[in-house]
C-alpha positions in Angstrom: 0.0 0.0 0.3 1.2 3.4 -1.3 1.4 6.5 1.2 0.9 9.7 -0.2 3.0 12.7 0.8 0.2 14.4 2.4 -0.5 11.6 4.7 3.6 11.5 5.6 3.3 15.1 6.5 0.2 14.8 8.9 1.7 11.6 10.5 5.2 13.5 11.0 2.9 16.4 12.6 0.9 14.2 14.9 4.1 12.4 16.1 6.1 15.8 16.4 2.8 17.3 18.6 2.9 14.4 20.8 6.7 14.4 21.6 6.2 18.2 21.9 3.5 17.7 24.4 5.1 15.2 26.6 8.2 17.1 26.6 6.5 20.1 27.8 4.5 18.0 30.5 8.3 16.9 31.7 9.5 20.3 32.1 6.7 21.6 33.9 6.8 18.1 36.2 10.4 18.9 36.5 10.0 22.8 37.2 7.4 21.6 39.9 9.4 19.3 41.9 12.5 22.0 41.8 10.1 24.9 43.0 8.7 22.8 45.6 12.1 21.5 46.6 12.7 25.3 47.3 10.3 25.2 50.3 13.4 23.6 52.2 15.8 26.4 51.2 17.9 28.1 53.7 17.0 31.3 52.2 14.0 32.6 53.5 13.5 35.0 50.1 14.0 32.0 47.8 10.9 30.3 50.2 9.0 33.2 49.6 9.4 32.8 46.2 8.8 29.5 45.7 5.8 30.2 47.6 4.4 32.8 45.1 5.4 30.1 42.3 3.6 27.1 43.5 0.2 29.4 44.2 0.7 30.3 40.2 1.3 27.0 39.1 -2.1 25.8 40.2 -0.8 22.5 41.1 -3.2 20.8 44.1 -0.2 18.8 44.6 1.4 21.2 46.5 -1.3 21.9 48.9 -0.2 19.4 51.4 3.3 20.5 51.4 2.5 23.5 51.7 0.3 23.5 54.7 2.8 21.1 56.4 5.2 24.1 56.0 2.8 26.7 57.7 2.1 24.1 60.6 5.6 23.3 61.4 5.2 19.9 60.3 7.9 19.9 57.1 11.2 18.7 57.7 14.3 18.5 55.0 16.8 15.7 55.2 20.3 16.0 54.7 19.7 15.1 50.8 17.2 18.1 50.7 14.2 15.6 50.6 11.0 17.1 52.0 9.4 15.2 54.9 5.7 15.7 56.1 5.0 14.8 59.3 1.9 13.7 61.1 0.1 15.2 63.6 1.7 13.8 66.5 5.1 14.2 64.8 6.3 10.5 65.3 5.9 9.5 61.3 7.1 11.0 58.2 6.3 10.5 54.5 8.3 11.7 51.2 6.5 14.7 49.9 6.8 13.7 46.5 6.4 10.2 46.5 4.1 9.7 49.7 6.1 6.7 50.8 6.8 6.7 54.7 10.1 7.2 55.8 12.1 5.8 58.9 12.4 9.4 61.0 15.7 7.8 63.4 17.6 6.8 60.3 17.6 10.8 59.1 19.1 13.7 59.9 16.3 16.6 59.7 16.0 20.3 59.7 13.4 22.5 60.1 12.7 25.3 57.3 13.4 28.9 58.2 9.8 30.5 58.1 8.6 33.6 59.9 5.1 35.5 59.8 5.8 36.9 56.3 6.6 33.3 54.7 2.9 32.1 56.7 1.0 35.0 55.1 2.4 34.2 51.6 1.4 30.3 52.4 -2.0 31.5 53.4 -2.6 33.3 50.3 -1.1 30.4 48.2 -2.8 27.6 49.8 -6.0 29.7 48.9 -5.4 30.3 45.6 -5.0 26.5 44.8 -8.0 25.5 47.0 -10.0 28.1 45.1 -9.1 26.8 41.8 -8.9 23.1 42.4 -10.6 20.4 40.1 -12.4 18.9 43.1 -15.4 20.8 44.4 -14.8 19.4 47.8 -11.6 21.5 48.1 -13.4 24.2 46.7 -16.2 24.2 48.9 -13.8 23.9 52.2 -11.7 26.7 51.0 -15.0 29.0 50.8 -15.9 28.1 54.2 -12.3 28.8 55.7 -12.3 32.2 54.1 -15.7 32.9 55.9 -14.0 32.3 59.0 -11.2 35.0 58.6 -10.2 38.1 56.9 -10.0 37.6 52.9 -9.0 41.4 52.0 -5.7 40.1 50.2 -7.8 37.7 48.3 -10.3 39.5 46.8 -9.4 39.5 43.4 -8.8 36.0 43.5 -12.4 35.3 44.8 -14.0 37.4 42.1 -11.9 35.2 39.5 -12.9 32.2 41.0 -16.4 32.9 41.3 -16.7 33.7 37.3 -15.4 30.3 37.1 -17.6 28.4 39.6 -20.7 26.3 38.7 -21.7 24.8 41.9 -24.3 27.1 43.4 -23.2 26.3 46.8 -20.0 27.4 46.5 -20.8 30.3 44.9 -23.0 31.6 47.5 -20.2 31.4 49.9 -18.1 33.2 47.4 -20.6 35.9 47.4 -21.1 36.0 51.2 -17.3 36.3 51.3 -16.8 39.2 49.4 -20.0 40.6 51.0 -18.0 40.3 54.0 -15.2 42.0 52.8 -17.5 44.8 50.7 -18.8 46.0 54.2 -15.6 48.0 54.7 -15.5 49.5 51.3 -15.6 53.4 50.6 -17.8 52.9 47.8 -21.5 53.5 48.7 -23.2 51.1 46.0 -20.4 48.4 46.9 -21.5 48.7 50.2 -25.4 48.4 49.4 -24.8 45.5 47.3 -22.9 43.8 50.1 -25.5 44.0 52.6 -28.1 42.9 50.1 -25.9 40.0 49.2 -26.0 39.5 53.0 -29.7 39.8 53.6 -30.4 37.0 50.8 -28.0 34.4 52.0 -26.4 35.4 55.3 -27.1 33.9 58.6 -26.4 34.6 62.4 -22.7 34.8 61.8 -23.0 38.3 59.8 -25.3 39.8 62.8 -22.3 41.4 64.4 -20.9 43.0 61.3 -24.3 44.5 60.5 -24.6 45.7 64.1 -21.1 47.5 63.9 -22.7 49.6 61.3 -25.5 50.8 63.6 -23.2 51.6 66.2 -23.6 54.8 68.1 -21.3 57.0 69.8 -21.1 58.4 73.6 -23.7 61.5 72.5 -26.1 58.7 70.9 -25.0 59.7 67.6 -25.0 57.1 64.6 -21.3 56.2 63.7 -22.8 55.6 60.1 -23.6 59.1 58.7 -25.6 57.1 55.7 -29.0 56.6 56.8 -29.6 54.5 53.6 -26.8 52.2 54.5 -28.2 52.4 57.9 -31.8 51.6 56.8 -30.0 48.4 54.7 -28.3 46.9 57.7 -31.3 47.1 60.0 -33.5 45.3 57.4 -30.8 43.3 56.5 -30.8 41.9 60.5 -34.2 41.9 60.6 -34.6 39.5 58.1 -31.7 37.3 59.4 -33.1 36.8 62.7 -36.8 35.9 61.0 -34.8 33.1 58.9 -33.1 32.3 62.3 -36.3 31.7 64.4 -37.6 29.4 61.3 -34.4 27.3 61.4 -34.5 27.0 65.1 -37.9 25.7 65.0 -36.8 22.9 62.4 -33.9 22.1 65.0 -36.2 21.9 67.8 -38.7 19.7 66.0 -36.3 17.4 65.0 -34.5 17.1 68.5 -38.0 17.0 69.9 -38.7 13.7 67.8 -35.1 12.3 68.8 -35.7 12.8 72.2 -39.5 11.6 72.1 -38.1 8.4 70.5 -35.6 7.9 73.1 -38.6 8.5 75.7 -40.5 6.2 73.6 -38.2 3.3 74.0 -37.6 3.6 77.6 -41.5 4.2 78.4 -42.5 1.2 75.9 -41.5 -1.4 77.8 -42.9 0.3 81.2 -46.4 0.6 79.4 -46.6 -3.0 78.6 -45.2 -4.6 82.2 -47.5 -1.8 84.0 -50.5 -2.0 82.1 -50.4 -6.3 81.9 -49.3 -6.6 85.7 -49.9 -3.1 87.4 -46.3 -3.3 88.6 -44.3 0.0 89.3 -41.2 -1.3 88.6 -38.7 1.3 89.7 -35.9 -0.5 88.6 -37.2 -0.3 84.7 -34.4 2.5 84.1 -32.0 0.4 85.0 -32.8 -1.9 82.1 -31.9 0.8 79.8 -28.4 1.0 82.0 -27.9 -2.4 81.1 -28.4 -2.2 77.6 -25.9 0.6 76.9 -23.5 -1.5 79.0 -24.0 -4.8 76.9 -23.7 -2.3 74.2 -20.1 -1.1 75.6 -19.0 -4.7 76.1 -19.6 -5.8 72.6 -17.8 -2.8 71.6 -14.8 -3.9 73.3 -14.9 -7.7 72.1 -15.0 -6.1 68.6 -12.2 -4.3 69.3 -10.3 -7.0 70.9 -11.1 -9.9 68.5 -12.6 -8.6 65.7 -11.1 -5.2 65.1 -11.7 -5.5 61.1 -15.3 -5.7 61.3 -15.2 -3.1 64.3 -18.1 -0.7 62.3 -20.7 -3.7 62.7 -20.3 -3.9 66.5 -23.5 -1.6 67.0 -25.7 -4.3 64.7 -24.3 -7.9 66.5 -25.1 -5.6 70.0 -29.1 -5.3 68.9 -29.8 -8.6 70.0 -27.5 -8.8 72.9 -28.6 -5.9 74.5 -32.3 -6.8 74.2 -31.5 -10.3 75.2 -29.2 -9.5 78.1 -31.9 -6.9 79.2 -35.0 -9.5 79.0 -32.7 -12.3 80.9 -32.3 -9.8 83.8 -35.9 -9.1 83.7 -37.3 -12.6 83.8 -35.2 -13.6 86.6 -36.3 -10.4 88.8 -39.8 -11.2 88.0 -39.5 -14.9 89.1 -37.1 -14.2 91.8 -39.0 -11.4 93.3 -41.8 -9.5 92.0 -44.3 -12.5 91.2 -44.4 -13.0 94.9 -45.4 -9.5 95.4 -48.6 -9.3 93.1 -51.5 -7.3 94.2 -49.5 -5.6 97.1 -48.0 -2.2 95.3 -46.5 -0.5 98.1 -44.0 -3.7 98.7 -43.3 -4.1 94.8 -42.5 -0.2 94.8 -39.9 -0.4 97.6 -38.4 -3.9 96.2 -37.8 -2.7 92.8 -36.2 0.5 94.1 -34.1 -1.5 96.1 -33.2 -3.7 93.1 -32.5 -0.5 91.0 -29.7 0.4 93.8 -28.3 -3.1 93.8 -27.9 -3.1 90.1 -26.1 0.5 90.0 -23.6 -0.7 92.8 -23.2 -4.3 90.6 -22.1 -1.9 87.6 -19.9 0.3 89.9 -18.3 -2.5 91.2 -17.7 -4.4 87.9 -17.1 -1.0 85.3 -16.2 1.7 87.8 -18.1 4.8 88.6 -16.9 6.6 85.9 -18.6 7.2 82.5 -17.5 4.8 79.9 -16.9 5.8 76.1 -19.2 3.7 73.3 -17.6 4.9 70.2 -20.3 6.1 66.9 -19.8 3.7 64.2 -18.1 5.7 61.2 -21.6 5.4 59.2 -23.1 7.4 62.6 -20.7 10.0 62.6 -21.3 13.6 61.0 -24.7 14.9 60.1 -26.3 16.1 56.8 -27.2 19.8 56.5 -30.9 20.3 55.9 -30.7 24.2 55.6 -27.8 26.5 56.1 -27.0 26.2 60.1 -29.3 23.2 60.6 -27.3 19.8 60.8 -29.1 16.7 61.6 -26.8 14.3 63.1 -27.1 10.8 61.8 -27.1 9.3 65.2 -30.4 10.8 65.9 -31.7 10.2 62.5 -30.7 6.4 62.8 -32.0 6.3 66.6 -35.8 8.0 65.0 -35.6 5.2 62.4 -34.7 2.3 64.8 -37.5 3.1 67.3 -40.0 3.2 64.4 -38.9 -0.4 63.5 -39.0 -1.5 67.6 -42.4 -0.2 67.4 -43.8 -2.0 64.5 -42.1 -5.2 65.9 -43.7 -4.9 69.2 -47.1 -4.1 67.4 -46.8 -7.0 65.1 -45.7 -9.0 68.1 -48.8 -8.1 70.3 -51.3 -8.3 67.2 -50.6 -11.2 65.0 -48.9 -13.7 67.4 -50.2 -16.2 69.9 -48.4 -14.8 72.8 -49.6 -11.4 71.8 -53.4 -12.5 72.1 -52.6 -14.3 75.6 -50.8 -11.0 76.4 -54.1 -8.9 75.2 -56.6 -11.5 76.8 -54.7 -11.5 80.2 -54.8 -7.4 80.2 -58.5 -7.4 79.7 -59.7 -10.2 82.2 -57.3 -12.4 83.9 -59.1 -14.2 85.6 -61.2 -15.4 82.4 -57.8 -15.9 80.8 -56.7 -18.2 83.2 -60.2 -20.1 83.1 -59.5 -20.5 79.4 -56.3 -22.5 80.2 -53.6 -19.2 79.6 -50.9 -19.6 82.3 -50.9 -16.2 83.3 -47.5 -16.8 85.2 -45.7 -17.4 82.3 -47.3 -14.7 80.4 -46.2 -12.4 83.1 -42.7 -13.5 82.8 -42.4 -13.0 79.0 -44.4 -9.7 79.1 -41.7 -8.7 81.9 -38.7 -9.8 79.8 -39.9 -8.2 76.7 -40.7 -5.1 78.5 -36.8 -5.2 79.7 -35.5 -6.4 76.4 -37.3 -3.1 75.0 -35.8 -0.7 77.7 -32.3 -2.7 76.6 -32.6 -1.5 73.4 -33.6 2.1 74.5 -30.1 1.9 76.5 -28.2 0.9 73.2 -29.8 4.1 71.5 -29.1 6.4 74.4 -25.4 5.1 74.0 -24.7 6.6 70.9 -25.9 10.4 72.1 -25.0 10.7 75.3 -22.7 9.2 78.1 -22.9 5.8 79.6 -23.0 6.0 83.3 -24.3 3.7 86.5 -27.0 6.6 86.7 -28.1 6.7 83.2 -31.3 5.2 84.0 -32.4 7.7 86.9 -32.5 10.2 84.2 -35.1 9.0 82.4 -37.3 6.7 84.7 -39.5 9.6 86.1 -40.2 11.0 82.4 -40.9 7.6 81.4 -43.5 7.0 83.9 -44.8 10.3 82.8 -45.1 8.9 79.4 -46.9 6.0 80.5 -49.6 7.9 82.5 -50.4 10.7 80.0 -50.6 8.2 77.1 -52.7 5.6 78.7 -51.5 2.5 80.6 -51.1 -0.5 78.5 -51.7 1.1 75.3 -49.0 1.0 72.6 -50.3 4.1 70.6 -50.9 6.1 73.8 -47.2 5.8 74.4 -46.1 6.6 71.2 -48.3 9.8 71.2 -47.5 10.6 75.0 -43.5 9.9 74.2 -43.4 12.3 71.2 -45.5 15.1 72.8 -43.6 15.2 75.3 -40.2 15.0 73.5 -41.5 18.1 71.3 -42.9 20.1 73.9 -39.9 19.9 75.9 -37.6 21.0 73.3 -40.1 24.1 72.1 -40.1 24.9 75.9 -36.7 24.6 77.2 -35.2 27.6 75.2 -38.0 29.7 76.6 -38.3 28.8 80.1 -35.3 26.9 81.4 -34.5 23.1 81.5 -36.1 23.0 85.3 -38.9 25.4 84.9 -39.8 23.6 81.7 -39.9 20.4 83.6 -42.5 21.5 86.1 -44.9 23.6 83.3 -44.7 20.2 81.5 -45.2 18.2 84.9 -48.3 20.7 85.4 -49.7 20.3 82.4 -49.8 16.5 82.9 -51.6 16.6 85.9 -54.4 18.8 84.1 -54.6 16.5 81.3 -55.1 13.5 84.1 -57.4 15.7 86.1 -59.6 15.8 82.5 -59.1 12.4 81.5 -57.8 10.1 84.3 -57.3 7.0 81.5 -55.0 9.1 79.7 -54.8 10.0 76.1 -56.1 6.6 74.8 -57.7 4.8 77.2 -57.9 1.2 77.4 -60.8 -0.6 76.1 -62.4 -4.0 77.9 -63.3 -5.3 80.8 -59.9 -4.4 82.6 -61.6 -0.9 82.4 -64.2 -1.5 85.0 -61.6 -3.1 87.2 
């Protein structure tokens, strides 16, 4: 096959361009490495030149090295290799290759930098992050700029804003520019900055806006322009209004979260109290047992299954349920069944049992709180709106509680055990005459109630401290939920727990924690006066009893 002269020319041109591109890339890579090594130069002036050059190159690979230099974690070996130390400064890696190095075998020196170099580093790092290809890096850079003065980066931010396509990052860039624009001598620029803050800003900008409305000792405004003052005042009002709605959304979510915890704590109590009429003062300690069983499972995974540590919480669910249920069954069979029909003695006995359980935990685990870590998938949260973050742990608890409530409802409504429990609850004597072993039903029900409380302890371990007095914090609220919702009624317990949780969260910011509890207690007393059977009264022959 014969190749024409034009084809040869095109082929030669392609080869030439490919080689040229390769040579240019190689030269740029070599220039980058040479400039990067100059960060370890003994001359501060050369370090400054290197910092400026790296900032202009736009290669994000320089960011870790420059940050290490700024944070005093960069070292230079005898052969001028750059070594980045970790936060603890006990391990190091080569800045170019990323390979770990043995620090003991190296003679390392610190770079000579001062505040002038650090200022240049901040500018260069900010520039590299602003123009990074990674949106997460740009977002992080924009968030950092909001927290500090960015006057020397205004032109860079304006340039980055023109190229930015992500709305969230664009809004942050606009707010950074608006924060700096408030101090401008240009009236139109100041008004535009205030308008941007009005549309996009949050409570963090209130102080800057309030400075515009400051007065001197003669009660005269320091800001002479009334139009700017009016704009600032309007911006503050809109930010406060927006923040109010955000606070209400947060209160609603945290109220649901608190209500979910109260529901788990009170659900088992509602079942046992409704069935047997036992005032179990040791019910709170079942929550405590569930939390400590979660702690034990965590430590077992940490010791014997470190590779599967993230799954410890899933394994702790059956352990906390069965462990607490077993303790509940032992207590019911050993002590409580001998005291049926004697409420005062039962109350005193269960209170004594609670003290014994608390002291036992102190002897085994110590009096100090123990730490139960969140798995990585429950760490962090989702930002539903600017300034309002819903933690994954609390979202998971709400979903978990919904699952538990549905499971208990299915157990009581769709199984033979549930049928027997409902029969004994409505008429114990008639159920006994029909061949139902009421003693076994009492035992299983008490175990079920204790097991559900153990699941409540597991949930509590993910959002608070785990200590011997954990159960004491929730026992009173649990009884209030049961009484408010209606004894032995699951629907009433759900309604009572969520109502109490949400009402508490909305009341606390206004009245305070202590006064809020008192108001809630008074309201419950009023409700019980009007509806002695609770919000959802039981139906059947038990009502007559």
